[in-house]
C-alpha positions as a printed NumPy array, in Angstrom:
array([[-32.291,  -5.798,   5.894],
       [-31.318,  -6.307,   2.254],
       [-27.717,  -6.858,   1.194],
       [-27.73 ,  -3.567,  -0.723],
       [-29.026,  -1.611,   2.282],
       [-26.412,  -3.228,   4.536],
       [-23.706,  -1.992,   2.165],
       [-25.132,   1.526,   2.35 ],
       [-25.057,   1.394,   6.168],
       [-21.411,   0.272,   6.023],
       [-20.584,   3.257,   3.832],
       [-22.391,   5.589,   6.236],
       [-20.359,   4.25 ,   9.163],
       [-17.155,   5.345,   7.451],
       [-18.417,   8.742,   6.372],
       [-19.946,   9.516,   9.779],
       [-16.56 ,   8.791,  11.362],
       [-14.876,  10.985,   8.759],
       [-17.151,  13.985,   9.282],
       [-17.063,  13.698,  13.079],
       [-13.256,  13.77 ,  13.016],
       [-13.003,  16.42 ,  10.291],
       [-15.449,  18.679,  12.144],
       [-13.224,  18.545,  15.226],
       [ -9.854,  18.713,  13.442],
       [ -9.687,  21.626,  11.018],
       [ -6.732,  20.417,   8.965],
       [ -5.771,  17.69 ,   6.557],
       [ -3.608,  14.958,   8.061],
       [ -2.966,  11.232,   7.645],
       [ -6.056,  10.36 ,   9.705],
       [ -8.286,  12.477,   7.468],
       [ -6.729,  10.884,   4.382],
       [ -7.317,   7.321,   5.601],
       [-10.876,   8.057,   6.779],
       [-11.768,   9.63 ,   3.428],
       [-10.086,   6.798,   1.544],
       [-12.068,   4.095,   3.33 ],
       [-15.232,   6.129,   2.887],
       [-14.554,   6.302,  -0.842],
       [-13.878,   2.568,  -1.021],
       [-17.149,   1.785,   0.77 ],
       [-18.928,   4.118,  -1.663],
       [-17.496,   2.108,  -4.571],
       [-18.865,  -1.009,  -2.881],
       [-22.355,   0.509,  -3.125],
       [-21.875,   1.86 ,  -6.613],
       [-20.795,  -1.45 ,  -8.089],
       [-22.895,  -3.799,  -5.992],
       [-25.573,  -3.741,  -8.686],
       [-22.971,  -4.058, -11.443],
       [-21.817,  -7.446, -10.174],
       [-24.517,  -8.967,  -7.968],
       [-26.41 , -11.644,  -9.838],
       [-24.254, -11.161, -12.93 ],
       [-21.031, -12.943, -12.087],
       [-20.915, -12.564,  -8.294],
       [-23.518, -13.485,  -5.7  ],
       [-23.731, -10.892,  -2.937],
       [-27.295, -11.656,  -1.9  ],
       [-26.196, -13.191,   1.431],
       [-24.496, -10.016,   2.687],
       [-25.521,  -9.082,   6.238],
       [-24.788,  -6.182,   8.556],
       [-22.656,  -7.769,  11.299],
       [-19.631,  -8.647,   9.07 ],
       [-19.564,  -4.977,   8.024],
       [-19.541,  -3.895,  11.673],
       [-16.67 ,  -6.335,  12.18 ],
       [-14.712,  -4.847,   9.265],
       [-15.347,  -1.314,  10.513],
       [-14.258,  -2.181,  14.057],
       [-11.012,  -3.757,  12.82 ],
       [-10.382,  -0.621,  10.769],
       [-10.831,   1.64 ,  13.805],
       [ -8.356,  -0.445,  15.812],
       [ -5.811,  -0.294,  12.988],
       [ -6.21 ,   3.468,  12.618],
       [ -5.472,   4.158,  16.297],
       [ -1.632,   4.626,  16.064],
       [ -2.041,   7.177,  13.246],
       [ -4.804,   8.954,  15.152],
       [ -2.508,   9.247,  18.176],
       [  0.301,  10.567,  15.973],
       [ -1.956,  13.321,  14.63 ],
       [ -3.217,  14.174,  18.102],
       [  0.049,  15.776,  19.22 ],
       [  2.513,  18.252,  17.715],
       [  5.924,  16.714,  18.437],
       [  9.332,  18.024,  17.523],
       [ 11.161,  16.025,  14.867],
       [ 14.846,  15.58 ,  15.701],
       [ 17.617,  14.239,  13.503],
       [ 21.149,  13.421,  14.608],
       [ 24.347,  14.054,  12.664],
       [ 24.941,  10.319,  12.254],
       [ 21.394,   9.756,  10.98 ],
       [ 21.893,  12.508,   8.417],
       [ 25.04 ,  10.807,   7.138],
       [ 23.224,   7.481,   6.855],
       [ 20.365,   9.133,   4.955],
       [ 22.85 ,  10.728,   2.567],
       [ 24.718,   7.448,   1.933],
       [ 21.547,   5.417,   1.333],
       [ 20.108,   8.148,  -0.897],
       [ 23.279,   8.203,  -3.002],
       [ 23.215,   4.401,  -3.227],
       [ 19.6  ,   4.433,  -4.378],
       [ 20.324,   7.163,  -6.905],
       [ 23.204,   5.186,  -8.433],
       [ 21.115,   1.999,  -8.596],
       [ 18.295,   3.854, -10.354],
       [ 20.091,   5.192, -13.401],
       [ 20.526,   2.025, -15.521],
       [ 17.077,   0.466, -14.802],
       [ 15.425,   3.812, -15.535],
       [ 17.178,   4.177, -18.906],
       [ 16.359,   0.588, -19.918],
       [ 12.746,   1.062, -18.81 ],
       [ 12.313,   4.217, -20.889],
       [ 13.795,   2.399, -23.914],
       [ 11.346,  -0.501, -23.438],
       [  8.291,   1.697, -22.894],
       [  7.354,   2.241, -26.599],
       [  7.393,  -1.526, -27.221],
       [  5.145,  -2.176, -24.22 ],
       [  2.601,   0.373, -25.455],
       [  2.787,  -0.658, -29.112],
       [ -0.52 ,  -2.587, -29.069],
       [ -3.602,  -2.142, -26.91 ],
       [ -3.513,  -5.781, -25.751],
       [  0.26 ,  -6.001, -25.312],
       [  0.261,  -5.415, -21.539],
       [ -2.461,  -7.981, -20.975],
       [ -0.556, -10.577, -23.037],
       [  2.579,  -9.976, -20.971],
       [  0.543, -10.33 , -17.783],
       [ -0.993, -13.629, -18.932],
       [  2.426, -14.957, -19.933],
       [  3.8  , -14.058, -16.511],
       [  0.944, -15.887, -14.761],
       [  1.713, -18.984, -16.818],
       [  5.335, -18.884, -15.649],
       [  6.987, -17.26 , -18.666],
       [  9.521, -14.531, -17.995],
       [  9.098, -11.21 , -19.783],
       [ 11.835,  -9.411, -17.874],
       [ 13.327,  -6.783, -20.185],
       [ 16.136,  -5.497, -17.974],
       [ 19.722,  -6.483, -18.736],
       [ 21.811,  -8.545, -16.316],
       [ 23.242,  -5.422, -14.659],
       [ 19.89 ,  -3.668, -14.872],
       [ 18.235,  -6.511, -12.937],
       [ 20.934,  -6.412, -10.26 ],
       [ 20.572,  -2.67 ,  -9.763],
       [ 16.77 ,  -2.858,  -9.83 ],
       [ 16.835,  -5.564,  -7.161],
       [ 18.232,  -3.055,  -4.679],
       [ 15.721,  -0.426,  -5.778],
       [ 12.91 ,  -2.917,  -5.224],
       [ 14.368,  -4.161,  -1.925],
       [ 14.286,  -0.564,  -0.675],
       [ 10.96 ,   0.377,  -2.259],
       [  9.351,   1.032,   1.145],
       [ 12.113,   3.545,   1.841],
       [ 12.048,   5.418,  -1.468],
       [  9.127,   7.792,  -0.656],
       [ 10.476,   8.206,   2.888],
       [ 13.917,   9.171,   1.573],
       [ 12.345,  11.687,  -0.807],
       [ 10.546,  13.539,   1.979],
       [ 13.341,  13.353,   4.543],
       [ 15.649,  14.919,   1.955],
       [ 13.099,  17.719,   1.56 ],
       [ 13.266,  18.334,   5.318],
       [ 17.071,  18.43 ,   5.544],
       [ 18.579,  21.941,   5.81 ],
       [ 20.983,  21.346,   2.903],
       [ 18.753,  19.901,   0.205],
       [ 20.417,  18.144,  -2.712],
       [ 18.071,  18.604,  -5.678],
       [ 19.887,  16.023,  -7.805],
       [ 19.446,  13.326,  -5.176],
       [ 15.766,  14.209,  -4.737],
       [ 15.252,  14.041,  -8.505],
       [ 16.979,  10.651,  -8.787],
       [ 14.911,   9.297,  -5.886],
       [ 11.791,  10.424,  -7.734],
       [ 13.082,   8.609, -10.799],
       [ 13.546,   5.493,  -8.639],
       [  9.874,   5.706,  -7.728],
       [  8.851,   6.18 , -11.359],
       [ 11.085,   3.267, -12.4  ],
       [  9.303,   0.947,  -9.955],
       [  5.934,   2.074, -11.338],
       [  6.879,   1.766, -15.007],
       [  8.556,  -1.603, -14.452],
       [  5.313,  -2.931, -12.958],
       [  3.291,  -1.482, -15.82 ],
       [  5.535,  -2.922, -18.552],
       [  5.177,  -6.371, -16.968],
       [  1.401,  -5.971, -17.142],
       [  0.812,  -5.603, -13.396],
       [ -1.26 ,  -3.032, -11.535],
       [ -0.967,  -4.223,  -7.958],
       [  2.574,  -3.026,  -7.183],
       [  1.983,   0.162,  -9.119],
       [ -1.19 ,   1.002,  -7.184],
       [  0.395,   0.065,  -3.866],
       [  3.43 ,   2.283,  -4.319],
       [  1.444,   5.262,  -5.621],
       [ -1.011,   5.156,  -2.695],
       [  1.853,   4.589,  -0.264],
       [  3.593,   7.69 ,  -1.619],
       [  0.523,   9.777,  -0.753],
       [  0.338,   8.323,   2.767],
       [  4.034,   9.027,   3.419],
       [  3.557,  12.609,   2.265],
       [  0.777,  13.186,   4.801],
       [  2.926,  11.765,   7.602],
       [  5.905,  14.015,   6.754],
       [  3.84 ,  17.042,   5.741],
       [  3.766,  18.368,   9.306],
       [  7.52 ,  18.985,   9.197],
       [  7.753,  20.588,   5.742],
       [  7.908,  24.339,   5.166],
       [  4.922,  25.794,   3.355],
       [  6.942,  26.657,   0.246],
       [  8.092,  23.028,   0.029],
       [  4.5  ,  21.837,   0.476],
       [  3.4  ,  24.082,  -2.391],
       [  6.1  ,  22.617,  -4.656],
       [  5.281,  19.052,  -3.619],
       [  1.599,  19.646,  -4.385],
       [  2.536,  21.089,  -7.759],
       [  5.049,  18.504,  -8.944],
       [  3.486,  15.621,  -7.009],
       [  0.456,  15.769,  -9.268],
       [  2.789,  15.315, -12.241],
       [  4.536,  12.307, -10.665],
       [  1.279,  10.668,  -9.598],
       [ -0.106,  11.228, -13.093],
       [  2.529,   8.786, -14.342],
       [  1.205,   6.168, -11.928],
       [ -2.386,   6.913, -12.938],
       [ -1.576,   6.616, -16.634],
       [  0.251,   3.34 , -15.964],
       [ -2.763,   1.875, -14.159],
       [ -5.06 ,   3.152, -16.911],
       [ -2.908,   1.596, -19.651],
       [ -2.851,  -1.831, -17.981],
       [ -6.57 ,  -1.673, -17.13 ],
       [ -7.603,  -0.73 , -20.656],
       [ -5.376,  -3.462, -22.104],
       [ -6.885,  -6.139, -19.857],
       [-10.451,  -4.932, -20.346],
       [-10.181,  -4.944, -24.138],
       [ -8.646,  -8.429, -24.069],
       [-11.387, -10.002, -21.969],
       [-13.794, -12.179, -23.939],
       [-16.651, -11.621, -21.524],
       [-16.725,  -9.158, -18.659],
       [-20.498,  -8.765, -18.242],
       [-19.677,  -5.156, -17.407],
       [-21.237,  -2.298, -19.356],
       [-18.065,  -0.218, -19.418],
       [-14.513,  -0.071, -18.118],
       [-15.455,   2.271, -15.268],
       [-17.691,  -0.374, -13.716],
       [-14.805,  -2.816, -13.899],
       [-12.372,  -0.372, -12.299],
       [-14.906,   0.496,  -9.627],
       [-15.453,  -3.139,  -8.731],
       [-11.671,  -3.492,  -8.354],
       [-11.728,  -0.604,  -5.877],
       [-14.733,  -1.71 ,  -3.821],
       [-15.058,  -5.473,  -4.155],
       [-12.958,  -6.341,  -1.097],
       [-15.68 ,  -5.325,   1.358],
       [-18.321,  -7.241,  -0.591],
       [-16.207, -10.385,  -0.964],
       [-15.294, -10.478,   2.722],
       [-18.918, -10.171,   3.81 ],
       [-20.444, -12.589,   1.333],
       [-17.771, -15.3  ,   1.241],
       [-14.824, -15.223,   3.64 ],
       [-16.905, -14.432,   6.711],
       [-18.461, -17.907,   6.535],
       [-15.114, -19.757,   6.519],
       [-14.811, -20.879,  10.152],
       [-13.393, -24.403,  10.345],
       [-10.344, -23.957,   8.079],
       [ -7.368, -21.579,   7.836],
       [ -4.258, -20.915,   5.759],
       [ -2.149, -21.805,   8.838],
       [ -0.23 , -18.549,   9.02 ],
       [  0.777, -18.353,   5.364],
       [ -1.32 , -15.238,   4.727],
       [  0.473, -13.181,   7.394],
       [  3.801, -14.946,   8.114],
       [  4.69 , -16.321,   4.688],
       [  8.391, -15.379,   4.91 ],
       [  8.946, -17.031,   8.299],
       [  7.117, -20.203,   7.264],
       [  8.996, -20.271,   3.961],
       [ 12.267, -20.203,   5.895],
       [ 11.066, -22.978,   8.194],
       [  9.817, -25.174,   5.335],
       [ 12.647, -24.335,   2.952],
       [ 10.269, -23.333,   0.146],
       [  9.054, -19.879,  -0.794],
       [  5.324, -19.384,  -1.15 ],
       [  4.495, -18.23 ,  -4.688],
       [  1.381, -16.364,  -5.815],
       [ -0.011, -19.614,  -7.233],
       [  0.621, -21.333,  -3.885],
       [ -1.222, -18.53 ,  -2.105],
       [ -4.204, -18.874,  -4.432],
       [ -4.194, -22.652,  -3.883],
       [ -4.302, -22.186,  -0.104],
       [ -7.342, -19.932,  -0.448],
       [ -8.998, -22.501,  -2.705],
       [ -8.627, -25.068,   0.087],
       [-10.799, -22.792,   2.215],
       [-13.522, -23.112,  -0.397],
       [-13.094, -19.549,  -1.665],
       [-11.534, -18.003,  -4.753],
       [ -7.862, -17.155,  -4.325],
       [ -7.531, -14.54 ,  -7.053],
       [ -9.963, -11.915,  -5.739],
       [ -9.644,  -9.392,  -2.921],
       [-10.981,  -9.622,   0.64 ],
       [ -9.433,  -6.478,   2.247],
       [ -6.454,  -6.569,   4.61 ],
       [ -8.737,  -7.84 ,   7.376],
       [ -9.684, -10.735,   5.125],
       [ -6.046, -11.741,   4.603],
       [ -5.536, -11.908,   8.378],
       [ -8.922, -13.611,   8.785],
       [ -7.738, -16.476,   6.564],
       [ -5.125, -17.298,   9.196],
       [ -6.803, -16.466,  12.508],
       [-10.58 , -16.435,  11.968],
       [-13.042, -14.199,  13.867],
       [-11.489, -13.675,  17.305],
       [ -7.879, -14.295,  16.324],
       [ -8.031, -11.541,  13.7  ],
       [ -9.14 ,  -8.922,  16.237],
       [ -6.458, -10.081,  18.693],
       [ -3.804,  -9.985,  15.935],
       [ -4.73 ,  -6.455,  14.854],
       [ -5.076,  -5.239,  18.443],
       [ -1.655,  -6.573,  19.503],
       [  0.188,  -4.997,  16.58 ],
       [ -1.796,  -1.76 ,  16.791],
       [ -0.896,  -1.329,  20.474],
       [  2.719,  -2.292,  19.751],
       [  3.027,   0.271,  16.951],
       [  1.382,   2.935,  19.12 ],
       [  3.858,   2.259,  21.946],
       [  6.841,   2.273,  19.597],
       [  5.764,   5.528,  17.965],
       [  4.507,   7.382,  21.021],
       [  5.546,  10.943,  20.285],
       [  3.902,  13.444,  22.618],
       [  6.938,  15.754,  22.629],
       [  9.538,  14.266,  20.272],
       [  9.513,  11.937,  17.297],
       [ 12.515,  10.245,  15.705],
       [ 13.12 ,   9.294,  12.086],
       [ 12.845,   5.597,  13.012],
       [  9.397,   6.224,  14.506],
       [  8.25 ,   7.997,  11.346],
       [  9.376,   5.012,   9.261],
       [  7.297,   2.644,  11.415],
       [  4.283,   4.947,  11.082],
       [  4.71 ,   4.947,   7.298],
       [  4.89 ,   1.151,   7.205],
       [  1.726,   0.944,   9.32 ],
       [ -0.077,   3.509,   7.149],
       [  0.685,   1.348,   4.111],
       [ -1.482,  -1.424,   5.588],
       [ -4.436,   0.974,   5.72 ],
       [ -3.906,   2.737,   2.396],
       [ -3.882,  -0.659,   0.624],
       [ -6.353,  -2.083,   3.128],
       [ -9.617,  -2.017,   1.121],
       [ -7.899,  -4.286,  -1.416],
       [ -5.641,  -6.709,   0.486],
       [ -2.907,  -7.034,   3.131],
       [  0.091,  -5.303,   1.621],
       [  2.693,  -7.405,   3.502],
       [  1.219, -10.807,   2.673],
       [  3.62 , -11.947,  -0.071],
       [  7.119, -13.272,   0.656],
       [  8.856, -10.496,  -1.301],
       [  6.837,  -7.834,   0.499],
       [  7.787,  -9.313,   3.855],
       [ 11.45 ,  -9.303,   2.837],
       [ 11.133,  -5.602,   2.062],
       [  9.317,  -5.029,   5.353],
       [ 11.97 ,  -6.885,   7.348],
       [ 14.791,  -4.941,   5.716],
       [ 13.04 ,  -1.622,   6.378],
       [ 12.42 ,  -2.526,  10.032],
       [ 16.077,  -3.471,  10.497],
       [ 17.061,  -0.178,   8.886],
       [ 14.788,   1.771,  11.244],
       [ 16.247,  -0.119,  14.213],
       [ 19.756,   0.856,  13.124],
       [ 18.66 ,   4.479,  12.769],
       [ 17.166,   4.401,  16.255],
       [ 20.488,   3.192,  17.632],
       [ 22.194,   6.082,  15.845],
       [ 19.761,   8.728,  17.082],
       [ 21.251,   9.076,  20.546],
       [ 24.103,  11.44 ,  19.725],
       [ 24.385,  15.13 ,  18.868],
       [ 21.319,  16.45 ,  17.059],
       [ 21.786,  18.359,  13.847],
       [ 18.447,  20.168,  13.915],
       [ 14.89 ,  20.11 ,  15.261],
       [ 11.654,  20.798,  13.42 ],
       [  8.395,  21.501,  15.25 ],
       [  5.254,  19.931,  13.791],
       [  2.513,  22.239,  12.595]])
């Protein structure tokens, strides 16, 4: 079977799973979103196979079994979200949890104001020239700092970034609360926009794309507990907010594309499409054949190993580790590929299976679901929504954010055992 035909079969596997599930479940939920998203990514792999194969990538050695492996790992990872959608639990929130949510939301709102103002002031300069964002990005890769925030702005933004996994969650939990504070919700939305614009001004797309996709995933997890009028408003204004993220990605992409001396691509859409679908192709054609070497845990436990060794793993260090495997470090291999670098064929399945079962047990919600459980589900969904590109918790900073969010959810769980303020039944 040809490499191109194998890629078509891989796409069909995802879409068959999507239609089988969608035919049985007559509503849109997080499972439907993830299934459709992976189907779309696999479609991009087909669409841009011909745009890259034999031009500046060699995908001629692609076979069917690595695609089956990828698909199987995806199904295992999806299981906790599938189980969550299977039942209609009651969401309960205690009085103490509500107070904590209010305090953290106020804190985030205060931290957002100065970075947001400074970001808006800087925005015209960043967009002054078509190649400006690409130049900033190249300078950052070479080690030069282009940080535009003031001393206080950087300090405030640090907390916003440290809590970036919680920002979308706080937005939707505030929409569920009986006494909604519109000012807090607005400022939390501005915190999200600030994170996106900050990434764009520094010439990066990765963090911007991650947070925008994560926002959509969080919405589908919380959607079951929102009133229909709130859902209508979220759909209406959410498009506006996500448009900011889309425009940011477009601005950076256009800047980089125009600044490239030789892309071998006919147009920018082929380049964008390859970005969206190359992970599947790269895993199958390259990483699958790396069997006798590994990154020794640095692709999945970079924070822990950095603590042990006393040195944080930088992006350049991560790329260097991949180069030692005989593969390129600056391209994508999907989230399965990031784990594969550490644990190889069997270890990767065991790794995903252990954590998938653990998450499912922690979030088992046949009758009731807590706020802490919803946070864990959101964190797990982020792996899948970024999954066709890379493992979203691979970098040291991302693992710091993950650790902080997990500790926060643990504290909330400990506070959830007192008098409940209200209950909301899932749809």
